[in-house]
C-alpha positions in Angstrom: 74.7 191.6 35.3 72.2 194.2 34.4 69.2 194.2 32.1 67.7 196.9 29.9 64.7 197.3 27.6 65.4 198.2 23.9 62.5 198.2 21.5 60.5 196.1 23.9 63.1 193.4 23.7 64.9 192.6 27.0 68.7 192.4 26.6 71.0 191.0 29.2 74.4 192.7 29.4 77.2 190.9 31.1 79.9 193.1 32.3 83.3 191.4 32.9 85.7 193.2 35.1 89.1 192.2 36.4 89.2 191.0 40.0 90.6 193.4 42.5 93.1 192.4 45.1 96.5 190.7 45.0 95.3 187.1 45.7 92.2 186.2 43.7 91.9 182.5 42.9 88.4 182.9 41.5 87.3 179.4 42.7 83.7 180.4 42.0 84.5 181.0 38.4 86.4 177.7 38.1 83.5 175.9 39.6 81.0 177.5 37.2 83.2 176.5 34.3 83.9 172.9 35.6 82.4 171.4 32.4 85.0 173.3 30.4 87.7 171.8 32.7 86.3 168.3 32.1 86.2 168.9 28.4 89.8 170.1 28.2 91.1 167.1 30.2 89.1 164.7 28.0 90.4 166.5 24.8 94.0 166.2 26.0 93.6 162.5 26.6 92.0 161.9 23.3 94.6 163.8 21.4 97.5 162.3 23.2 96.6 158.7 22.3 94.8 159.3 19.0 96.0 156.9 16.3 98.4 155.1 18.5 98.7 151.3 18.6 99.3 150.7 22.3 97.5 153.8 23.6 98.0 154.4 27.3 100.7 151.6 27.2 103.1 154.4 26.4 102.6 155.7 29.9 104.1 152.4 31.2 106.7 151.8 28.5 108.6 155.1 29.0 109.4 154.7 32.7 110.0 151.0 32.2 112.7 151.6 29.6 114.2 154.3 31.7 114.2 152.0 34.7 116.1 149.3 32.7 118.7 151.7 31.5 119.2 153.3 34.9 119.4 149.9 36.6 122.1 148.7 34.2 124.2 151.8 34.3 123.8 153.1 37.9 122.8 149.9 39.6 125.0 147.2 38.0 128.0 149.3 36.7 128.2 152.2 39.1 127.0 150.2 42.1 125.0 153.1 43.5 123.3 152.2 46.8 119.6 151.9 46.9 118.7 151.9 50.7 118.5 148.1 50.8 115.9 147.9 48.1 116.2 146.2 44.7 117.6 148.9 42.5 114.9 148.5 39.8 112.2 149.1 42.4 114.2 151.9 43.9 114.4 153.7 40.6 110.9 153.0 39.3 109.3 154.3 42.5 111.1 157.6 41.8 110.3 157.6 38.1 106.6 157.3 38.9 106.2 160.8 40.3 109.0 162.3 38.2 107.5 161.3 34.9 104.2 162.6 35.9 105.8 165.9 37.0 107.9 166.3 33.8 105.1 165.5 31.4 102.5 167.6 33.3 105.0 170.6 33.5 105.6 170.5 29.7 101.9 170.4 28.9 101.1 173.1 31.5 103.7 175.5 30.1 102.3 175.1 26.6 98.7 175.2 27.6 98.0 179.0 27.4 99.8 179.5 24.0 98.3 176.3 22.7 94.7 177.5 23.3 95.4 181.0 22.0 92.3 180.9 19.7 90.1 180.0 22.6 91.5 182.8 24.8 90.9 185.5 22.2 87.3 184.6 21.5 85.6 183.8 24.8 86.0 184.6 28.5 86.6 181.9 31.1 89.0 181.7 34.1 92.4 181.3 32.4 93.6 179.3 35.4 91.6 176.3 34.0 94.1 175.8 31.1 97.2 174.9 33.2 94.9 173.1 35.7 93.5 170.9 33.0 97.0 170.1 31.7 98.1 169.1 35.1 95.1 166.9 35.9 95.1 165.0 32.6 98.5 163.5 33.4 97.0 161.5 36.4 95.8 158.8 34.0 99.3 158.0 33.0 100.4 158.0 36.6 97.8 155.5 37.6 98.8 153.2 34.7 102.4 153.3 35.8 101.4 152.7 39.4 99.8 149.4 38.4 103.2 148.2 37.0 105.0 149.2 40.2 102.5 147.2 42.3 103.2 144.2 40.1 106.9 144.6 40.5 106.5 144.9 44.3 104.5 141.7 44.3 107.3 140.0 42.3 110.0 141.0 44.8 107.8 140.2 47.8 107.6 143.8 49.0 104.3 144.4 50.8 102.6 147.6 51.6 102.4 149.1 55.1 100.3 151.7 56.8 102.5 154.4 55.2 100.7 153.8 51.9 97.8 155.8 53.4 100.0 158.8 53.0 100.4 158.3 49.2 97.5 160.6 48.3 99.1 163.4 50.2 102.4 163.0 48.3 100.4 162.7 45.0 98.8 166.1 45.9 102.3 167.4 46.5 103.4 166.2 43.1 100.4 167.8 41.4 100.9 171.0 43.3 104.6 171.1 42.3 103.8 170.7 38.6 101.0 173.3 38.8 103.1 175.7 40.8 106.1 175.7 38.4 103.7 175.5 35.4 101.8 178.6 36.5 105.0 180.7 36.5 106.4 179.4 33.3 103.1 179.3 31.3 102.5 183.0 32.0 106.0 183.8 31.0 105.7 181.7 27.9 102.9 183.9 26.6 105.3 186.9 26.4 108.6 185.1 26.0 108.3 182.1 23.7 111.9 181.1 24.6 110.6 179.6 27.8 108.9 176.8 25.9 112.2 175.9 24.2 114.1 175.7 27.5 111.7 173.3 29.2 113.3 170.0 28.0 116.7 171.3 29.1 115.4 172.4 32.5 113.6 169.1 33.0 116.8 167.1 32.1 118.9 169.0 34.6 116.2 168.9 37.2 116.0 165.1 36.9 119.6 164.6 37.9 119.2 167.2 40.7 116.5 164.9 42.2 117.0 161.6 44.1 116.0 159.3 41.3 119.1 157.2 40.6 120.7 157.9 44.1 119.3 158.1 47.6 119.1 161.3 49.7 121.4 159.7 52.2 124.3 160.2 49.8 123.9 164.0 50.1 126.3 165.4 52.7 124.4 166.7 55.8 125.8 170.2 55.4 124.2 170.4 51.9 120.9 168.7 52.9 119.0 171.9 53.5 119.8 173.4 50.1 119.1 170.1 48.5 115.7 170.1 50.2 114.8 173.3 48.4 114.2 171.2 45.4 110.4 170.4 45.8 110.7 167.1 43.9 113.2 165.8 46.4 110.5 165.7 49.1 108.0 164.2 46.6 110.2 161.4 45.6 111.4 160.7 49.1 107.7 160.6 50.2 106.7 158.2 47.4 109.4 155.8 48.3 108.4 155.8 51.9 104.7 155.6 51.3 104.9 152.8 48.7 107.9 150.7 49.8 107.9 151.4 53.5 111.4 152.7 53.2 113.2 152.8 56.5 114.0 156.0 58.2 112.8 158.5 55.5 114.3 162.0 55.7 111.3 163.8 57.0 113.2 167.1 57.1 113.6 167.0 53.3 109.8 166.3 52.9 108.9 169.2 55.2 111.2 171.7 53.5 110.1 170.7 50.0 106.4 170.9 51.0 107.0 174.5 52.3 108.7 175.4 49.0 105.8 174.0 47.0 103.3 176.1 49.1 105.3 179.2 48.4 105.6 178.4 44.7 101.8 177.8 44.4 100.9 181.0 46.2 103.3 183.1 44.2 102.4 181.3 41.0 98.6 182.0 41.4 99.3 185.7 42.1 101.7 186.0 39.2 99.4 184.1 36.7 96.3 186.1 37.8 98.1 189.4 37.3 99.6 188.3 33.9 96.3 186.9 32.5 94.9 190.4 31.9 97.2 190.7 28.9 97.0 187.2 27.6 94.3 187.9 24.9 96.3 190.9 23.6 99.8 189.2 23.6 99.1 185.6 22.7 
């Protein structure tokens, strides 16, 4: 910032220049605009449940209905194993992180295009938009978690020391949604086809994740390639942390976590380099 005197009136001139360097997260800028982040999260929550009858109850109803359908089809008819757990608990514990990931990803991809008018009028770290879309979904996650705890109490399933690891796997789920969302939201600005493909991608990804079946059903020779799906480690971690699932496949968790780290790193670099053209293209 520099100041100059013009007609005896001090004028502050703010010069905004792009950051130099390949990896520039601009944490200082995000912290300075933290109130904007809070406002965007609050706006998302208000718009999502505005003029609804049951409000946040939709966050519980959606995974509950999916759990009932999956239990009837895959648990009762197909007789798919559930690692010794009640099938409804087995499925719901996976739907908990999956529904968060799917909804957060869809909001994250649409975040930049959805706030086009804001981007073209004022400067702020564009990374705040996908970050706010990812964070706002945590309220739905917490509401769904309450129902799972009630189901665990009904089936007499207690929590063990592994529940202390739940925040770690929650961070992993948030990071997965943000990582994929950064790549696709930046691409969605230039290629709007990306937004139309998200429901299709999410549907295929769901069946490629261990939601209705356990990881133990995957043949050992394919286990490494299956672990490259970051949600495989997230779901396996949630089941172990919440239900005390015996003998979790830690190798799947480790590989998935490494993939998420790479996706986040690459996503930030890609998004930061693409954001220079957002105002012109969007």
